[in-house]
KEKOLDO-301835 format. One record per residue (C-alpha): residue number from 1; x, y, z. Coordinates in nm, 4 decimals. Layout:
BEGIN
  nr       xx       yy       zz
 NUM        X        Y        Z
...
***
This chain:
BEGIN
  nr       xx       yy       zz
   1  -1.8735  -0.8280   3.5765
   2  -2.1426  -0.8876   3.3154
   3  -2.2214  -1.2581   3.3415
   4  -2.5076  -1.4940   3.2772
   5  -2.6751  -1.3936   3.6033
   6  -2.7527  -1.0549   3.4509
   7  -2.9392  -1.1911   3.1481
   8  -3.2743  -1.1377   3.3164
   9  -3.1675  -0.7839   3.4023
  10  -3.0876  -0.7172   3.0387
  11  -3.4388  -0.8230   2.9464
  12  -3.5685  -0.5702   3.1993
  13  -3.3735  -0.2981   3.0229
  14  -3.5079  -0.4030   2.6845
  15  -3.8688  -0.3819   2.7898
  16  -3.8047  -0.0638   2.9859
  17  -3.7010   0.1021   2.6634
  18  -4.0547   0.0696   2.5346
  19  -4.1894   0.2621   2.8351
  20  -3.9640   0.5629   2.7882
  21  -4.0629   0.9268   2.7684
  22  -4.1612   1.1362   2.4699
  23  -3.7956   1.2154   2.4056
  24  -3.7606   0.8954   2.2025
  25  -4.0564   0.9882   1.9865
  26  -3.9079   1.3309   1.9264
  27  -3.5846   1.1683   1.8149
  28  -3.7924   0.9522   1.5749
  29  -3.7959   0.6161   1.7525
  30  -4.1502   0.5647   1.6324
  31  -4.1770   0.1930   1.6955
  32  -4.0293  -0.0371   1.9567
  33  -3.9013  -0.3704   1.8371
  34  -3.7694  -0.4624   2.1811
  35  -4.1000  -0.4987   2.3555
  36  -4.1121  -0.8268   2.5419
  37  -4.2806  -0.9669   2.8501
  38  -4.0430  -1.2353   2.9787
  39  -4.1706  -1.4484   3.2653
  40  -3.8379  -1.4165   3.4432
  41  -3.8284  -1.0353   3.4176
  42  -3.7348  -0.8607   3.7415
  43  -4.0210  -0.6442   3.8732
  44  -3.9155  -0.2799   3.8666
  45  -3.9863  -0.2298   4.2380
  46  -3.7355  -0.5066   4.3176
  47  -3.4654  -0.3863   4.0795
  48  -3.3246  -0.1160   4.3100
  49  -3.3291  -0.2651   4.6597
  50  -2.9516  -0.2679   4.7207
  51  -2.6343  -0.1130   4.5817
  52  -2.5636  -0.4366   4.3943
  53  -2.9099  -0.4350   4.2348
  54  -2.8815  -0.0678   4.1489
  55  -2.5457  -0.1225   3.9817
  56  -2.6679  -0.4201   3.7804
  57  -2.9869  -0.2481   3.6666
  58  -2.8434   0.0945   3.5887
  59  -2.4776   0.0480   3.4933
  60  -2.4087  -0.3152   3.3988
  61  -2.7233  -0.3444   3.1884
  62  -2.6052  -0.0685   2.9529
  63  -2.3204  -0.2838   2.8255
  64  -2.5604  -0.5242   2.6597
  65  -2.6064  -0.2560   2.3925
  66  -2.2386  -0.1999   2.3017
  67  -2.2609  -0.4921   2.0601
  68  -2.5617  -0.6446   1.8923
  69  -2.7076  -0.9272   1.6898
  70  -2.9549  -0.7432   1.4651
  71  -2.9203  -0.4766   1.1981
  72  -2.8286  -0.1312   1.3227
  73  -2.7477  -0.2366   1.6773
  74  -2.4065  -0.2107   1.8401
  75  -2.0985  -0.0008   1.7715
  76  -1.9498  -0.2816   1.5625
  77  -2.0210  -0.6399   1.4635
  78  -2.3592  -0.5954   1.2978
  79  -2.4773  -0.4556   0.9652
  80  -2.6483  -0.1341   0.8575
  81  -2.5290   0.0717   1.1501
  82  -2.2464   0.2852   1.2856
  83  -1.9619   0.0656   1.1566
  84  -2.1018   0.0611   0.8042
  85  -2.1342   0.4399   0.7954
  86  -1.7690   0.4706   0.8955
  87  -1.6449   0.2020   0.6565
  88  -1.8507   0.1964   0.3376
  89  -1.8711   0.5745   0.3162
  90  -1.4911   0.5768   0.2896
  91  -1.2466   0.4615   0.0218
  92  -1.1499   0.1538   0.2258
  93  -1.4207  -0.1001   0.1451
  94  -1.7322  -0.1491  -0.0586
  95  -2.0316  -0.3780  -0.0966
  96  -2.0693  -0.4241  -0.4725
  97  -2.3959  -0.5275  -0.6304
  98  -2.3368  -0.8837  -0.7485
  99  -2.6047  -0.9560  -1.0052
 100  -2.9245  -0.9684  -0.7989
 101  -2.7337  -0.9867  -0.4688
 102  -2.6542  -0.6870  -0.2497
 103  -2.8573  -0.4300  -0.4387
 104  -3.0787  -0.3777  -0.1321
 105  -3.2623  -0.0811  -0.2780
 106  -2.9371   0.0839  -0.3792
 107  -2.8180   0.1633  -0.0255
 108  -2.4654   0.0277  -0.0787
 109  -2.4264   0.2063  -0.4104
 110  -2.5386   0.5226  -0.2291
 111  -2.2626   0.4702   0.0249
 112  -2.0045   0.4300  -0.2511
 113  -2.1296   0.7352  -0.4421
 114  -2.1905   0.9503  -0.1318
 115  -2.5443   0.9972  -0.2619
 116  -2.7166   0.9135   0.0639
 117  -3.0121   1.1219   0.1786
 118  -3.2221   1.1766   0.4934
 119  -3.4200   0.8565   0.4251
 120  -3.1135   0.6315   0.3927
 121  -3.1488   0.3153   0.5990
 122  -2.8022   0.3265   0.7583
 123  -2.8355   0.6944   0.8449
 124  -3.1660   0.6305   1.0198
 125  -3.0698   0.3088   1.1996
 126  -2.7484   0.4557   1.3417
 127  -2.9294   0.7647   1.4709
 128  -3.1941   0.5530   1.6405
 129  -2.9401   0.3187   1.7964
 130  -2.7181   0.5938   1.9360
 131  -3.0083   0.7845   2.0872
 132  -3.1596   0.4656   2.2230
 133  -2.8495   0.4021   2.4317
 134  -2.8311   0.7689   2.5361
 135  -3.1909   0.7503   2.6533
 136  -3.1125   0.4342   2.8479
 137  -2.8194   0.6156   3.0078
 138  -3.0466   0.9030   3.1065
 139  -3.2918   0.6586   3.2598
 140  -3.0092   0.4906   3.4516
 141  -2.8988   0.8267   3.5921
 142  -3.2551   0.9010   3.6923
 143  -3.2811   0.5719   3.8825
 144  -2.9434   0.6162   4.0527
 145  -3.0475   0.9607   4.1742
 146  -3.3886   0.8337   4.2853
 147  -3.2274   0.5602   4.4966
 148  -2.9256   0.7553   4.6147
 149  -3.0065   0.6923   4.9811
 150  -2.9189   0.3237   4.9305
 151  -2.5700   0.4071   4.8083
 152  -2.2560   0.5334   4.9743
 153  -2.1156   0.8593   4.8390
 154  -1.8372   0.6650   4.6671
 155  -2.0840   0.4246   4.5025
 156  -2.3042   0.7097   4.3873
 157  -2.0094   0.8901   4.2292
 158  -1.8772   0.5745   4.0629
 159  -2.2136   0.4708   3.9199
 160  -2.3119   0.8124   3.7864
 161  -1.9643   0.8779   3.6468
 162  -1.9524   0.5537   3.4501
 163  -2.2966   0.6131   3.2998
 164  -2.2105   0.9732   3.2122
 165  -1.8858   0.8616   3.0488
 166  -2.0647   0.6016   2.8378
 167  -2.3291   0.8567   2.7393
 168  -2.0534   1.1021   2.6411
 169  -1.8942   0.8390   2.4161
 170  -2.2255   0.7892   2.2381
 171  -2.2559   1.1642   2.1903
 172  -1.9050   1.1553   2.0429
 173  -2.0291   0.9132   1.7786
 174  -2.3240   1.1446   1.7044
 175  -2.0898   1.4442   1.6894
 176  -1.8649   1.2572   1.4478
 177  -2.1404   1.1262   1.2206
 178  -2.4072   1.3991   1.2214
 179  -2.2360   1.7174   1.3405
 180  -2.5251   1.9195   1.4839
 181  -2.7464   1.7074   1.7100
 182  -2.9824   1.7368   2.0080
 183  -2.8181   1.7159   2.3502
 184  -3.0504   1.5510   2.6006
 185  -2.9238   1.4909   2.9517
 186  -3.2584   1.4398   3.1252
 187  -3.4840   1.1378   3.0973
 188  -3.7937   1.3531   3.1405
 189  -3.7096   1.6233   2.8855
 190  -4.0135   1.7689   2.7101
 191  -4.0453   1.8257   2.3374
 192  -3.9857   2.1973   2.3811
 193  -3.6551   2.1275   2.5561
 194  -3.5146   1.9147   2.2762
 195  -3.3144   2.1497   2.0567
 196  -3.0280   2.1098   1.8153
 197  -2.6821   2.2150   1.9343
 198  -2.3988   2.3448   1.7212
 199  -2.1141   2.1054   1.6593
 200  -1.8745   2.2984   1.8839
 201  -2.1294   2.2824   2.1677
 202  -2.1588   1.9036   2.1354
 203  -1.7799   1.8766   2.1326
 204  -1.7584   2.0888   2.4489
 205  -2.0216   1.8737   2.6182
 206  -1.8431   1.5464   2.5412
 207  -1.5068   1.6840   2.6503
 208  -1.6383   1.8375   2.9720
 209  -1.8340   1.5243   3.0664
 210  -1.5354   1.2945   3.0228
 211  -1.2955   1.5215   3.2100
 212  -1.5482   1.5888   3.4868
 213  -1.6079   1.2198   3.5654
 214  -1.2548   1.0996   3.4919
 215  -1.1283   1.0740   3.8517
 216  -1.4284   0.8632   3.9551
 217  -1.3748   0.6093   3.6767
 218  -1.1785   0.2969   3.7557
 219  -0.8133   0.2967   3.6428
 220  -0.8447  -0.0747   3.5584
 221  -0.7799  -0.2264   3.2173
 222  -1.1208  -0.3106   3.0704
 223  -0.9858  -0.5852   2.8440
 224  -0.8736  -0.8086   3.1317
 225  -1.1434  -1.0531   3.2393
 226  -1.2394  -0.9244   3.5810
 227  -1.5045  -0.6924   3.7226
 228  -1.4242  -0.4204   3.4663
 229  -1.4170  -0.6378   3.1554
 230  -1.5730  -0.4491   2.8648
 231  -1.6561  -0.1423   3.0729
 232  -1.5664   0.2249   3.0415
 233  -1.2613   0.2924   3.2562
 234  -1.0034   0.5723   3.2590
 235  -0.8007   0.4286   2.9677
 236  -1.1164   0.4168   2.7528
 237  -1.1864   0.7807   2.8425
 238  -0.8239   0.8752   2.7652
 239  -0.8526   0.7203   2.4206
 240  -1.1712   0.9122   2.3389
 241  -1.0215   1.2355   2.4743
 242  -0.7194   1.1842   2.2483
 243  -0.9527   1.1342   1.9511
 244  -1.1460   1.4493   2.0423
 245  -0.8272   1.6547   2.0486
 246  -0.6879   1.4992   1.7294
 247  -1.0117   1.5838   1.5455
 248  -1.0722   1.9158   1.7226
 249  -1.0311   2.1173   1.4013
 250  -1.3186   1.9192   1.2510
 251  -1.5379   1.8857   1.5584
 252  -1.5301   2.2560   1.6507
 253  -1.6134   2.3749   1.2991
 254  -1.9775   2.4866   1.2997
 255  -1.9732   2.5717   0.9299
 256  -1.8020   2.2820   0.7574
 257  -1.9217   2.3819   0.4091
 258  -1.7212   2.7082   0.3851
 259  -1.3863   2.5366   0.3179
 260  -1.2336   2.6874   0.6312
 261  -1.1399   2.5220   0.9590
 262  -1.0078   2.6277   1.2978
 263  -0.6335   2.5806   1.3490
 264  -0.5443   2.3105   1.6018
 265  -0.2120   2.4755   1.6799
 266  -0.3834   2.7939   1.8036
 267  -0.6671   2.6293   1.9956
 268  -0.6358   2.6528   2.3722
 269  -0.7477   2.3774   2.6099
 270  -0.6890   2.3639   2.9825
 271  -0.5702   2.0117   3.0534
 272  -0.4855   1.9175   3.4104
 273  -0.4259   2.2823   3.4949
 274  -0.2065   2.3529   3.1909
 275  -0.2889   2.5351   2.8695
 276  -0.2281   2.3238   2.5575
 277  -0.3143   2.3384   2.1921
 278  -0.5036   2.0529   2.0285
 279  -0.1895   1.8612   1.9318
 280  -0.0285   1.8970   2.2743
 281  -0.3509   1.7774   2.4348
 282  -0.3592   1.4763   2.2020
 283  -0.0052   1.3869   2.3073
 284  -0.0991   1.4294   2.6744
 285  -0.3857   1.1791   2.6569
 286  -0.1753   0.9363   2.4523
 287   0.0950   0.9558   2.7178
 288  -0.1588   0.8665   2.9867
 289  -0.2368   0.5498   2.7929
 290   0.1311   0.4643   2.7782
 291   0.1569   0.5161   3.1543
 292  -0.1427   0.2849   3.1983
 293   0.0744   0.0017   3.0684
 294  -0.0551  -0.0470   2.7145
 295   0.1941  -0.1522   2.4508
 296   0.2101  -0.3201   2.1135
 297   0.1630  -0.6940   2.1023
 298   0.4651  -0.8717   1.9559
 299   0.2457  -1.0129   1.6776
 300  -0.0122  -0.7983   1.4956
 301  -0.2723  -1.0740   1.4730
 302  -0.2547  -1.1549   1.8455
 303  -0.5119  -0.8798   1.8957
 304  -0.7731  -1.0627   1.6871
 305  -0.7300  -1.4283   1.7827
 306  -0.9948  -1.6476   1.9409
 307  -0.9933  -1.5613   2.3125
 308  -0.8077  -1.2341   2.2622
 309  -0.8846  -1.1295   2.6187
 310  -0.5873  -0.9930   2.8112
 311  -0.4255  -0.8404   2.5024
 312  -0.1730  -0.5825   2.6203
 313  -0.2598  -0.3681   2.3169
 314  -0.6395  -0.3660   2.3103
 315  -0.7949  -0.0879   2.5164
 316  -1.1705  -0.1364   2.4723
 317  -1.3538  -0.4294   2.3158
 318  -1.7006  -0.5670   2.2670
 319  -1.6887  -0.8909   2.4686
 320  -1.7900  -1.1920   2.2621
 321  -1.8568  -1.5325   2.4147
 322  -2.0998  -1.7749   2.2577
 323  -2.2005  -1.9060   2.6027
 324  -2.2541  -1.5695   2.7734
 325  -2.3497  -1.2982   2.5244
 326  -2.5682  -1.2505   2.2206
 327  -2.3270  -1.0044   2.0561
 328  -2.2189  -1.1186   1.7100
 329  -1.9377  -1.0541   1.4618
 330  -2.1285  -1.0460   1.1356
 331  -1.8787  -0.8462   0.9308
 332  -1.6375  -1.1353   0.8787
 333  -1.8854  -1.3737   0.7213
 334  -2.0661  -1.0961   0.5365
 335  -1.7420  -1.0788   0.3351
 336  -1.6769  -1.4507   0.2732
 337  -1.7950  -1.6283  -0.0397
 338  -2.0683  -1.8825   0.0339
 339  -1.8413  -2.1782  -0.0344
 340  -1.5526  -2.0260   0.1600
 341  -1.7619  -1.9960   0.4750
 342  -1.9166  -2.3388   0.4167
 343  -1.5672  -2.4893   0.4201
 344  -1.5566  -2.3958   0.7912
 345  -1.9121  -2.5145   0.8502
 346  -2.0478  -2.1579   0.8570
 347  -2.2684  -1.9313   0.6443
 348  -2.1165  -1.6705   0.4137
 349  -2.2882  -1.3800   0.2405
 350  -2.0342  -1.2983  -0.0348
 351  -2.0407  -0.9228   0.0089
 352  -1.7861  -0.6725   0.1365
 353  -1.4374  -0.6371  -0.0085
 354  -1.1452  -0.3983  -0.0497
 355  -1.1577  -0.1130  -0.2993
 356  -0.8979  -0.0541  -0.5693
 357  -0.7720   0.2419  -0.3629
 358  -0.6997   0.0098  -0.0723
 359  -0.5122  -0.2290  -0.3013
 360  -0.3020   0.0636  -0.4170
 361  -0.2160   0.1727  -0.0616
 362  -0.1169  -0.1817   0.0351
 363   0.0946  -0.2192  -0.2785
 364  -0.0980  -0.5283  -0.3850
 365   0.0281  -0.6605  -0.7163
 366   0.3710  -0.5007  -0.6721
 367   0.7031  -0.6159  -0.5310
 368   0.6466  -0.3982  -0.2236
 369   0.3160  -0.5276  -0.0882
 370   0.2720  -0.4533   0.2808
 371   0.2981  -0.7554   0.5119
 372  -0.0380  -0.6696   0.6657
 373  -0.2232  -0.7360   0.3420
 374  -0.2047  -1.1129   0.3923
 375  -0.3060  -1.0644   0.7564
 376  -0.6179  -0.8652   0.6721
 377  -0.7387  -0.9944   0.3349
 378  -0.8192  -1.3183   0.1598
 379  -0.7046  -1.3081  -0.2032
 380  -0.6190  -1.5570  -0.4734
 381  -0.6799  -1.9276  -0.4181
 382  -0.8696  -2.0060  -0.0994
 383  -0.7876  -2.2954   0.1317
 384  -0.9708  -2.4167   0.4396
 385  -0.8236  -2.4600   0.7878
 386  -0.6800  -2.7964   0.6834
 387  -0.5119  -2.6368   0.3779
 388  -0.7485  -2.8069   0.1380
 389  -0.8441  -2.6075  -0.1726
 390  -1.1955  -2.4624  -0.1492
 391  -1.4064  -2.4964  -0.4651
 392  -1.6666  -2.2603  -0.6030
 393  -2.0237  -2.3534  -0.6865
 394  -1.9125  -2.4981  -1.0204
 395  -1.6551  -2.7216  -0.8553
 396  -1.3536  -2.5173  -0.9656
 397  -1.0959  -2.3784  -0.7198
 398  -1.2322  -2.0672  -0.5510
 399  -1.0063  -1.7741  -0.6392
 400  -1.0680  -1.4194  -0.5161
 401  -0.9774  -1.1573  -0.7779
 402  -0.8981  -0.8275  -0.5986
 403  -0.8462  -0.6154  -0.9109
 404  -1.1806  -0.7139  -1.0677
 405  -1.3944  -0.5295  -0.8142
 406  -1.6305  -0.2484  -0.9182
 407  -1.9531  -0.1037  -0.7748
 408  -2.1829  -0.3046  -1.0011
 409  -2.0855  -0.6546  -1.1090
 410  -2.3105  -0.7902  -1.3801
 411  -2.3143  -1.1489  -1.4921
 412  -1.9480  -1.2023  -1.5766
 413  -1.6741  -1.4446  -1.4744
 414  -1.5939  -1.2505  -1.1543
 415  -1.9474  -1.1899  -1.0346
 416  -1.8963  -1.3891  -0.7151
 417  -1.5194  -1.3710  -0.6774
 418  -1.4264  -1.0062  -0.7358
 419  -1.2612  -0.8322  -0.4425
 420  -1.0217  -0.9131  -0.1569
 421  -1.2188  -1.0268   0.1494
 422  -1.1989  -0.9533   0.5220
 423  -0.9598  -1.1826   0.7071
 424  -0.8651  -0.9876   1.0195
 425  -1.0182  -1.2065   1.2907
 426  -0.9053  -1.5647   1.3432
 427  -1.1673  -1.8250   1.2565
 428  -1.3276  -1.9700   1.5686
 429  -1.3850  -2.3375   1.4843
 430  -1.6456  -2.3611   1.7618
 431  -1.8468  -2.0532   1.6654
 432  -2.2249  -2.0779   1.6354
 433  -2.4983  -1.8923   1.4474
 434  -2.3282  -1.9456   1.1126
 435  -1.9916  -1.8442   1.2566
 436  -2.1102  -1.5079   1.3870
 437  -2.1380  -1.6047   1.7539
 438  -1.7663  -1.6364   1.8116
 439  -1.5165  -1.5972   2.0963
 440  -1.2975  -1.3236   1.9439
 441  -1.3755  -0.9966   2.1211
 442  -1.4386  -0.7161   1.8704
 443  -1.1605  -0.4598   1.8994
 444  -1.2852  -0.1018   1.9314
 445  -0.9731   0.0810   2.0570
 446  -0.6098  -0.0361   2.0590
 447  -0.2662   0.1020   2.1351
 448  -0.1309   0.0954   1.7768
 449  -0.3868   0.3667   1.7028
 450  -0.2564   0.5619   2.0034
 451   0.0975   0.5531   1.8629
 452  -0.0258   0.6745   1.5245
 453  -0.2312   0.9513   1.6893
 454   0.0769   1.0571   1.8816
 455   0.2918   1.0536   1.5676
 456   0.0345   1.2694   1.3880
 457   0.0049   1.5176   1.6739
 458   0.3839   1.5527   1.6925
 459   0.4032   1.6036   1.3168
 460   0.1291   1.8669   1.3132
 461   0.2913   2.0397   1.6107
 462   0.6302   2.0586   1.4420
 463   0.8183   1.7823   1.6260
 464   0.8777   1.5476   1.3343
 465   1.1706   1.3649   1.4934
 466   0.9685   1.2661   1.7993
 467   0.6707   1.1620   1.5920
 468   0.8934   0.9487   1.3735
 469   0.9763   0.7195   1.6677
 470   0.6089   0.6322   1.7228
 471   0.5521   0.5919   1.3507
 472   0.8537   0.3608   1.3240
 473   0.7319   0.1439   1.6129
 474   0.4095   0.0553   1.4308
 475   0.5889  -0.0262   1.1068
 476   0.8597  -0.2273   1.2824
 477   0.5987  -0.4475   1.4505
 478   0.4546  -0.5182   1.1050
 479   0.7996  -0.6108   0.9746
 480   0.8011  -0.3150   0.7371
 481   1.0894  -0.0736   0.6675
 482   1.0851   0.2809   0.8000
 483   0.9221   0.5584   0.6001
 484   0.9588   0.9327   0.6477
 485   0.6830   1.0718   0.8690
 486   0.4710   1.2820   0.6355
 487   0.0979   1.3453   0.6322
 488   0.0616   1.1331   0.3190
 489   0.2547   0.8407   0.4639
 490   0.0714   0.8706   0.7944
 491  -0.2723   0.8565   0.6332
 492  -0.1641   0.5494   0.4379
 493  -0.0242   0.3887   0.7527
 494  -0.3536   0.4313   0.9338
 495  -0.5220   0.2278   0.6604
 496  -0.2448  -0.0325   0.6557
 497  -0.2616  -0.0804   1.0312
 498  -0.6296  -0.0194   1.1076
 499  -0.8217  -0.1500   0.8056
 500  -1.1576  -0.3104   0.8880
 501  -1.1589  -0.1334   1.2279
 502  -1.3951   0.1531   1.1393
 503  -1.1599   0.4563   1.1349
 504  -1.1097   0.5348   0.7659
 505  -1.3935   0.7855   0.7191
 506  -1.2865   0.9874   1.0224
 507  -0.9243   0.9857   0.9082
 508  -1.0021   1.1004   0.5546
 509  -1.2147   1.3870   0.6867
 510  -0.9377   1.5021   0.9210
 511  -0.6886   1.4957   0.6322
 512  -0.9378   1.6824   0.4113
 513  -0.9481   1.3964   0.1605
 514  -1.3004   1.2644   0.2072
 515  -1.4803   1.2211  -0.1226
 516  -1.6378   0.9407  -0.3184
 517  -1.4343   0.7197  -0.5493
 518  -1.7277   0.7315  -0.7937
 519  -1.6696   0.9454  -1.1041
 520  -2.0182   0.9223  -1.2532
 521  -2.1539   0.7201  -1.5422
 522  -2.4301   0.7372  -1.7988
 523  -2.6935   0.6753  -1.5329
 524  -2.5628   0.8680  -1.2319
 525  -2.3750   1.1947  -1.1986
 526  -2.1028   1.2349  -0.9389
 527  -2.2196   1.4144  -0.6235
 528  -2.0713   1.7626  -0.5965
 529  -1.8644   1.7492  -0.2777
 530  -1.6698   2.0715  -0.3234
 531  -1.8492   2.2205  -0.0224
 532  -1.7599   1.9126   0.1897
 533  -2.1217   1.8727   0.3043
 534  -2.0841   1.4928   0.2957
 535  -1.8349   1.4920   0.5846
 536  -2.1458   1.4661   0.8022
 537  -2.4533   1.2610   0.7316
 538  -2.7991   1.4164   0.7025
 539  -3.0350   1.4377   0.9963
 540  -3.2876   1.1547   0.9405
 541  -3.6116   1.2619   0.7778
 542  -3.8245   1.1082   1.0546
 543  -3.6446   1.3101   1.3196
 544  -3.7080   1.6334   1.1273
 545  -4.0744   1.5502   1.0790
 546  -4.1359   1.4735   1.4443
 547  -3.9309   1.7563   1.5927
 548  -3.9777   2.1071   1.4469
 549  -3.6789   2.2270   1.6516
 550  -3.4381   2.0388   1.4232
 551  -3.3054   2.1615   1.0901
 552  -3.1262   1.9722   0.8187
 553  -2.7502   1.9823   0.7729
 554  -2.6284   2.2001   0.4869
 555  -2.6165   2.0358   0.1450
 556  -2.9042   1.7915   0.1981
***
């Protein structure tokens, strides 16, 4: 279990990163902001003296990087990184320029317009973060192998398998975001060995790694607070394997700009000794999660409350605890108006909000608004936790205006109030660091998504009736009437159920509907996305400069 006793070990990992091989330079990590020389740092020669020490310094230490507290770090919870690429490049949410606020060199407008390039800050930070953790994984494997004589065979297999599984998950994120990327499995790889792999090859690597180590992973639930809390276990691997199969048409397409894709129904995968197509394999991995005991919580918001540990629905989370970890949830208060956050004693940044497309999907402003809108968004008049009306900076009631949102808000009456704001996570009254150091674990994977994946796989495989039962279960939990299971309704349902959870970009790409909401104006033309080149991000310019073996993705 990752506890306070490992904090010194985590510092060791941070400083070790700055001593890593030339691979990091090749991948464009040109400067190390983690360099530190703590007085309580564990000397490297004493870090691997027993199986317990080896585990803590090679496996447990990696989990300090799943979340973060600075820009670009962590899979979720921070800004300008992986989560923002998945969210603000989609039609789900936006960060409008509000007068002089949130222009930030135009990076958020670029996300809205899909006009990002190889020098874009989010593109670069996410690449660096993902490869940083992969490099740490490779170093951990190197140390486990070097000290194998101190481990039993079972310990050796468990340690290496967990690190390999985590590394595979990080390669999945690279596969999803960048398409064609370097595959590096050795800590001591030379520059000449670092080459770019086709997207199908990266997909095959991730799939084979997860299936190869699966039996040596723990079957435990990683959301329960025990020795496996927050770690990669078999259910976490099953979830990623289901996602790989569900997106196999996209992930195995080496030429995504030719408007053709492989057919998931004719793909062949050998799963547990049986041949299956992509949809059958998706169903198989979803079934394993059902057999692991996951199920829907009775109440939707139970998954996001303060102290949401032990949720029977959440599958993998970023553990947050203001007394134990430095991981933060910055996204919530990045969305709140300054005065709204101040009403809780916290700091707001008055930024992110729902798009008009999202309002349309939720039925906002109609007689058929989805129940989950109030659960996920602040809109209209704002009240604090004691139900007292919150006032704006002029002393008037603070009222969010969802329909007034647009990419650039000049000095008008809705400059600060346009847009419905993120509400998903319960406010932790005892949070610190402006509200960002809270005790609500950040949900990465949950079982409602599994049911929707299973419904989609059944639908695509021709078993509509079976898929309808899983689709109905999600809507029933939300208190919403049944809808026919169609691709259109399913894509909408994924937004209704999973908004603010970082899936929208991936979903739109799979449904072949990924394009900017921007239609151009007198200053900027709409990006031509007819070749679908924007379904992957560009390889960062620094990486191309430092490694001649890499070439840019088509369209950039």
